[in-house]
N, C-alpha and C positions, 0 to 999 in steps of 0.2 A: 444501612449497610448494603442492602440489595441494590439500591440505586447507585451507590458508589462503585460497586463491582461491575454492574451493567455498563455504566459510563466509561469505566476504565477499559473494559474490553472493547468498547466501540472505538476508542482512540488508539488502543494498542494494536488492533488488527491491521490497519493500513501500514503502521510502522513495521510490524513483524513481517508482513508479506513483501513489502518494498525493500526492507533490509536483506531479506533472502534473495531478492532480485539482484541486489548489489553483490552478494556472495557468489552467485552463479557467474556473473560477468568477471569478477576479479579472480575467482578460482581458475578461470580459463585464461587469465592473463590480460584482460582488458579492464581499464579503470572506467567505470560507468558513473561519471558525475552528472549525467543527464537524467537521473532518476526523478528530479523535480519536474523537468520538462515533460517527461513521458507520463508522469502522473497527471499533469495538467491536460495533456492530450487525451489520456484515457478517460478522465472525468468528463471532458467535453463529448467524446464519442458516446459514452454510456448515457449521459443525460439526453443527447440528441436522439439516440435509439429509443429511449423510453418515451420521449415526446412524439416521435413518429408513430410508435405503436399506439399511443393514446389517441392521436389524431385519426388513426385508422380504425379506432373503435375496438381494437382487440382486447385491451384491458377492461373496457367498460362491460363487454359481454361476460368476461370471466367474473367480474365483481358482482354483476347483477345476478348471476347464477350462484353466487356465494362459493365459487370455485377457487378457494384460496390456494389450493395446490397448484392450479394453473398459473396463478399470479406469481407464486414463488418460482415456478418453472420459467416464466418470462424474465424474472429477475436474474436467474442463473444464465439464461441466454444472453442477457445484456452484459453480464460479467465476461462471458466468452467473447462477445463482440469487442468489448473494451480491451481484453487481453490480445486479441488478434491484431487490432489496429495499433496497440502499443508495441507489439512485436515488429510490425511493419515500420513504425516510426523509428525504432531502435536500429533498423538496418542502415540508416544514415550514419550512425556512429560506427557500426561494424565496418561499413565500406571505407569510411575515412581512416579508421584505425588499423584495419587489417590490409586492405588493398593499397591504399595511398600512403600507409605508414605515417599518418599525420599525428601530431601531438594529441594524446588522448584527453588530456586535461582541457586543452583549448577546444577540442571537438565537443566534449560534454558541455562545456560552458556555452558554446554556440547554440546547441540544441535547447539549453535552458533559456536562452534569449529568444530563440525562434518560436518555441511552443506557445508562450503567452501571447505574443504578437499575432501568430497565425490563428489561435483560438479566438481572440477578441475580434479579429477581422471577420472570421466566419460567423461569429455570434451576431455581429452588427448586420451582416447580410441576411442571416436567417430570421432574427428576432427584432432587428432595428433598435436594439438596446444593448447595454453592456453586460447583461446577465441572461443566460439561457436557463429557463425553468421548465418544469413539467407543464404540460398543456392544461391540466386541471388537478385539483387536490394537492395533497402533500405526501411525502415519502412514508410517513408513519401510517397514514390511513390505508395506503396501498400495499406496503411491503412488510410492515412490522407484525410480528407474530404475537398474538394475545391469547389469554387463557381460553376465551370462548371458541376460538378457531380450533383448539385442540380438544374441545369437548370437556374442558375443566370448568367447574362452577366458579363464577367470578368472585364468589364469597370465600372460596377456599384460600386459606392463608398458610403457606408453607414456604420456608426459606428457599429450598431448592427450586420450587416452581416459580416463586416470585423473582428469583435471581436469574435463572437460566431458561425459563420457558415463557415468561410473560414480558411483553414489551421488549422483545429482542428481535434482531434481524437475522435471517437465515445466513446471510453473507458472513456473519461472525464465525459460524461453525464450518462453513465452506472454506474460509481462509485457514482455519485450524487444520482441517483435513488435508488441504493442498500443501500446507507448510510441513506437516508430518511426512506425507508421501514423498515430496521432493527432497526433504532432508535425508530420508532413507536412500533415495536414488543417488544422491550426491556422495554419500559415505559408505553405502553397502552394496554398490553394484559396479560392474566392470566399466560402464559408461562414466559413472562418477569418478572412478579412479583415473580414467584416461583424461577426463576434463581437468581434474586437479593437477595431473602431471604436466599438462600444457601450461599451467600457471606457475609451476615450480621450475621446471627445466624442459622447455619445448624442444631443444635439440636432442636431448635424451629420449623424449617421447617420439620424436620423428624417427630416430634410429631404430625404434621398436615397431615401426610401421603405422604409427598413429598419425592421421591427417590433422596437423595442428590448425591449419586454416579452417577446416570444416568444424573442428571442435570449438574453436573460438567463436565462429559464427553462431554455432548452436548455443553456446553460453550466453552470448549477447541477446539472441532471440528469446531465450527463456527469460532472461532478465527483463527485457522489454515487455514481454507478456505479463509477467508478475507485476511490474510497475504500472502498466496500463490498468490491470485489474484492481490494483491497490488504489489507483486514482479514482476509479468509479466507486469503490467501496467507501472511500473518504467522502466523496460527493453525496452518496446515498445516505450515509449515516450521520454526517456532521453538518452538512449545509443544505439539508432538505432537498436533495437531488437537484442541485443547481450547479452551473459552471460559469465562472467569470474570469478565467485565466489565472487563477491563483489557488494554491492548496496550502496556504499558511506555513510554508517552509517545511512541510512534512517530508519532502524528498531529501532535504538536507538533514533533518532530524533522523531519518532512516539511515543515512550514511554514518551519523554519529552512533546510532544503535549498533550498526554493523562493526564499527571499529571497537566500540566498548565491548561488544560480544566476541571480539577476537576472531571474526569470520567463522564462528561455530554456531550451528543452529540452536542448540540448547541454551547457550549463553545469550543469544539474540532474543529468544523467547522471553527470558527473564528480564533483559534490558528493556524490551518493548513494553512489558507490564509496568516497569518502573517509570519510564517516560510517559506511558499512557496515563498513569495515575496523576502525574503532575499536570498533564494536559487537561485531564478531567477536572482537577482542582481549579485550573485557570479558567475553564469555560463554565463550570457549574458551582463555583464556590458559594454563591448565594442560595443554592438549593440543597447543599449538603448538610444533613442532620447528623452531627457526630454522636450525640448521646441517645438518639432515638426517642427523644422526649418532645419532638415537635418544635424545639428551639434550634434554629439553624446556627450552629456554633461558630462557623467561620465568619459569619456576618457580625457576630457580637464581639469579635476580637478587636475590631476597629482599624484594621489595616487598610491602606488605600487599595482600590480595586486593581490598579496597575501592578501592584506587587505580585498578585496572583497570576496576572498575565505574563509577567516576566519570568516567573518560576521555571517553566520548562527549559527556557533558553539559558538561564543562569546555571541551572543544574547540568545542562549539556556541557557548558564551558568548564565547569568544575570537574565533572566526571572525566572528560577528555584530558584535562590538564594533569590529572592524577593517574590515569590509567593508560594513556596512549603510549607511554614509554615502554610498557610491557606488551604492547600489541605486536603481533608478528604477521605482517602482510605476506601474501604469496610472492616469492622471490622475483618472478618474471613479470609481475603486473606492471603495465605501463611501458614495457619494452617491446617495440615492434619486432616481430619474428623474422629473422633472416635465415633462410634455409642453408646458406653457405657458411654461416658462422658456427664455430665450434668452441 
């Protein structure tokens, strides 16, 4: 059970943080279909930063000194770098949608096509292969928190310790904290109220002195930063800190989570855990011990492996088919703002 919970959280965190990225953009009135592309770019930037730091010997010094706190600090720094470059990349969407008043769906699709092509081109230049990896070692040995690092005896068996403090990534808890803080900002502050007003009725917001253009730029930039960070978290925790121009459709799954969650953070958190569970089953079905008796139940059922791999996407289609009719998107999303229109 501890393994199942840990793995579910690993897959749920990128979905949760990227779905919140979509909420910030769409609550400001901009449809951000480019979440997949921004995630791909963020994953590449994060892995490249880790690789550069390793080649410079910074990580090696920290590990030789058993300074695990420093290693976690470098990991947090990498998340910030990925967020910063994700925000920069999202400016392409903001400029096209806000200044040029281009179709936001087409703009987001264009970035989804641009990102993997650009990333693969850069990877070929940097590594002369199709995958960018860490210079040495693996993500688990560098960044995963284990009992020994916390001064806990490795023989200690406790459900809470085994589930939440052993073989976990600090990025999981950083994502939870960021999600809570930004959700509070979106719904409990003046800034959040103004941002949401721009997505519901920008003309009314403008009549009250709110700068709609600036608020929409802010929403897209925050969205890009969260998607970039989510892309690196995905690469760190699920692909052994490597980038190959693909995030397995997590950006589109995050859009489904956002719609299923009705653009509300609490609902999104629950939906992320649900989708994360099915992604966990798809990726780790052969390692899941249902009864805790050492017999891996899902492998004894006799179902084809492709069935488990299809589960997350089939569930996505079913959930959206039955719930999307009750979803209420921001009224002004996707509509270019015209200051003279009333």
